[in-house]
C-alpha positions in Angstrom: -14.3 185.9 151.1 -14.0 182.2 152.3 -11.9 181.6 155.3 -8.7 179.7 154.9 -9.2 176.5 156.9 -5.4 176.1 157.4 -5.1 179.6 159.0 -5.7 178.4 162.6 -3.2 175.6 162.2 -0.6 178.0 160.8 -1.3 180.5 163.6 -0.9 177.9 166.3 2.5 176.8 164.8 3.5 180.4 164.4 2.7 181.0 168.1 4.8 178.1 169.1 7.7 179.6 167.0 7.1 182.9 168.8 7.4 181.3 172.2 10.5 179.5 171.2 11.9 182.7 169.8 11.3 184.6 173.1 13.0 181.9 175.2 15.9 181.4 172.8 16.5 185.1 173.0 16.5 184.9 176.8 19.0 182.1 176.7 21.3 184.1 174.3 20.9 187.1 176.7 22.1 184.9 179.5 25.3 184.3 177.6 26.0 188.0 177.7 25.8 188.2 181.5 29.4 187.2 181.9 30.6 190.0 179.6 28.4 192.9 180.5 26.0 191.8 183.3 22.2 191.4 183.3 21.3 195.1 183.6 23.4 196.1 180.6 21.9 193.2 178.6 18.4 194.6 179.4 19.6 198.0 178.1 20.8 196.4 174.9 17.6 194.4 174.4 15.2 197.3 175.2 17.2 199.9 173.2 17.5 197.8 170.0 13.9 196.6 170.3 12.7 200.2 170.7 14.6 201.3 167.6 13.2 198.4 165.5 9.6 198.7 166.6 9.5 202.5 166.3 10.8 202.1 162.7 8.2 199.5 161.9 5.1 201.1 163.5 6.1 204.8 163.1 3.9 206.2 165.9 4.6 209.8 164.9 2.3 209.4 161.9 -0.8 211.6 161.8 -3.5 210.3 164.1 -1.3 207.8 166.0 0.7 210.0 168.3 -0.9 209.9 171.8 -1.9 213.1 173.5 -2.9 214.4 176.9 -3.9 211.8 179.6 -2.9 208.9 177.3 0.7 209.7 178.0 0.2 209.1 181.7 -1.0 205.6 181.2 1.6 205.0 178.5 4.4 206.3 180.9 3.3 203.9 183.7 3.0 201.1 181.1 6.6 201.7 180.0 8.0 202.0 183.5 6.4 198.7 184.5 7.7 197.1 181.4 11.2 198.3 182.2 11.1 197.1 185.8 9.7 193.8 184.7 12.7 193.2 182.4 15.3 194.4 184.9 14.1 192.1 187.7 13.5 189.1 185.3 17.0 189.3 184.0 18.3 189.7 187.5 16.3 186.5 188.3 17.6 184.4 185.4 21.2 185.4 186.4 20.6 183.5 189.6 18.1 180.6 188.9 17.4 178.5 185.8 15.4 180.1 183.0 12.5 177.6 183.1 12.0 178.0 186.8 12.1 181.8 186.6 9.5 181.8 183.8 7.3 179.4 185.8 7.4 181.6 188.9 6.8 184.7 186.8 3.7 183.2 185.2 1.9 183.5 188.6 1.3 187.2 187.6 -0.7 186.5 184.4 -2.4 183.6 186.2 -3.6 186.0 188.9 -4.9 188.4 186.2 -6.7 185.6 184.5 -8.5 184.7 187.7 -9.5 188.2 188.6 -13.2 188.6 188.7 -13.9 185.0 187.8 -16.3 183.1 190.0 -16.1 179.6 188.7 -15.8 176.9 191.3 -12.9 175.3 189.3 -10.9 178.5 190.0 -10.1 177.1 193.4 -8.5 174.1 191.7 -6.2 176.3 189.6 -5.2 178.3 192.7 -4.3 175.1 194.5 -2.3 173.9 191.5 -0.4 177.2 191.3 0.3 177.2 195.1 1.4 173.6 194.9 3.8 174.4 192.0 5.3 177.3 194.0 5.6 175.2 197.1 7.5 172.5 195.2 9.9 175.1 193.9 10.6 176.8 197.3 14.0 176.0 198.9 13.5 172.5 200.3 14.8 169.0 199.5 16.0 168.8 195.9 15.3 172.5 195.2 17.3 173.8 198.2 20.1 175.1 195.8 17.7 177.7 194.3 19.0 181.2 195.0 16.3 182.9 197.2 17.0 186.3 195.7 16.5 184.9 192.2 13.1 183.5 193.3 12.1 186.9 194.8 13.1 188.7 191.6 11.0 186.2 189.6 8.0 186.9 191.9 8.5 190.7 191.4 8.7 190.1 187.7 5.4 188.2 187.8 3.7 191.0 189.7 5.0 193.4 187.1 3.8 191.1 184.3 0.3 191.1 185.8 0.3 194.9 186.0 1.7 195.1 182.5 -1.2 193.1 181.1 -3.8 195.3 182.8 -2.1 198.5 181.7 -1.6 197.0 178.2 -5.3 196.5 177.9 -6.0 200.1 178.8 -3.3 201.4 176.5 -4.4 199.1 173.7 -8.0 200.5 174.0 -6.6 204.0 173.3 -4.2 203.3 170.4 -3.2 200.5 168.0 -1.3 197.7 169.6 1.9 198.2 167.6 2.0 201.9 168.5 1.4 201.2 172.2 4.1 198.5 172.4 6.7 200.5 170.4 6.2 203.6 172.5 6.0 201.6 175.8 9.4 200.0 175.0 10.8 203.4 174.1 9.6 204.8 177.5 11.1 201.8 179.3 14.5 202.7 177.9 14.4 205.9 180.1 14.8 203.5 183.0 16.6 200.5 181.6 19.3 202.3 179.6 20.7 204.4 182.5 20.6 201.4 184.8 22.4 199.2 182.3 25.0 201.8 181.4 25.8 202.4 185.1 26.6 198.7 185.6 28.1 197.9 182.2 31.7 197.0 181.4 33.7 198.4 178.4 32.8 195.2 176.6 29.3 196.6 176.1 30.6 198.8 173.2 32.3 196.0 171.3 30.8 194.7 168.0 30.3 191.1 169.1 28.3 192.2 172.2 26.3 194.8 170.2 25.4 192.2 167.5 24.4 189.7 170.2 22.3 192.4 171.8 20.6 193.1 168.5 19.9 189.4 168.1 18.4 189.2 171.6 16.1 192.2 170.7 14.9 190.6 167.5 14.4 187.1 169.1 12.8 188.3 172.4 10.9 191.3 171.1 10.4 192.3 167.5 9.9 188.8 165.9 7.6 187.2 168.5 5.5 190.4 168.8 4.9 190.5 165.1 4.0 186.8 165.0 1.6 187.1 167.9 -0.2 190.0 166.1 -0.7 187.7 163.1 -1.7 184.7 165.3 -4.4 186.6 167.2 -6.2 187.4 164.0 -6.8 183.7 163.2 -7.3 182.0 166.6 -9.6 182.9 169.6 -8.0 184.8 172.4 -8.8 182.0 174.8 -6.9 179.5 172.6 -4.0 182.0 172.5 -3.9 182.1 176.3 -4.0 178.3 176.6 -1.1 178.0 174.2 0.9 180.7 176.0 0.6 178.6 179.2 3.2 176.4 177.6 5.8 179.2 178.0 7.4 177.8 181.2 8.0 174.4 179.5 9.5 176.1 176.4 11.7 178.1 178.7 12.8 175.0 180.5 13.7 173.2 177.3 15.6 176.3 176.0 17.5 176.4 179.2 18.3 172.7 179.0 19.4 172.7 175.3 21.2 176.1 175.1 22.3 176.7 178.7 22.7 173.1 180.0 20.4 173.9 182.9 19.3 170.5 184.1 16.2 170.5 186.3 15.2 168.0 189.0 12.1 165.9 188.8 10.5 168.1 191.5 11.2 171.2 189.4 9.7 169.7 186.3 6.6 168.7 188.4 6.4 172.3 189.6 6.5 173.7 186.1 3.8 171.2 185.0 1.5 172.2 187.9 1.9 175.9 187.0 1.2 175.2 183.3 -1.9 173.3 184.3 -3.1 176.1 186.6 -2.5 178.7 183.9 -4.2 176.7 181.1 -7.2 175.9 183.4 -7.6 179.5 184.5 -7.6 180.6 180.9 -10.4 178.2 180.1 -12.6 179.2 183.0 -11.8 182.9 183.4 -14.8 185.3 183.0 -12.8 187.6 180.7 -10.2 186.3 178.3 -6.8 187.9 178.9 -4.1 188.2 176.3 -0.8 187.2 177.8 2.1 188.7 175.8 5.6 187.9 176.8 8.1 190.7 176.7 10.6 189.3 179.1 
């Protein structure tokens, strides 16, 4: 069967839509913070996303349900996913969305550089460190909440662990099954934490509908699009495009949340994007960077 020459172009455009969907979902989630708080927002997002993805991928079907040791890896995968979302939402409650995503991207960048011995890797490390240095509380960036920065760094570490665990889980079962069960496991952590901090507004229809929208925009829709895109474009190209995520987050924050960044902060985001894209090009092993935050 001849290959459709327009498929890669459509896949690239679809991937850009997926990135925008994730960050628009995060921006909408931030609007819920004043009503129910960031932890309860995570509970809504993860709970609805689990229901949607379990219904779509039906992991209980014959031959798909994990057994034995696979559950250990899957459980750790889900816990890391839950912690990552909790600390990321705690971060964007304190600092602008674009900055939080840029800092968080250090995790996938570190994974991309693991085991690679290219001389250019030193350049990407320097760029990433320079980007972080520009963001640290000094000069124009002194108003950044230090706790928000710390939460973003923890989220980045969790993202790196999530990628490594996701590769292992993905080698044991189909990707859709792994993610749907991983999100379901994450609810064991995120839902109790969210409920313990929630206000009565959590159970009102407007908040529940907004939570459903966040789950669709930040989870179900982009994940489905990414699965489609990976079939038509190389993994390395996928990784390079995903490096644009901090810029997409910053633009979403600007348009939807009126989070205006300084010139230094835009420079920091650009440095981290360049480091991530460069590391993806030169890394020994291509790493698929999926955003679930």
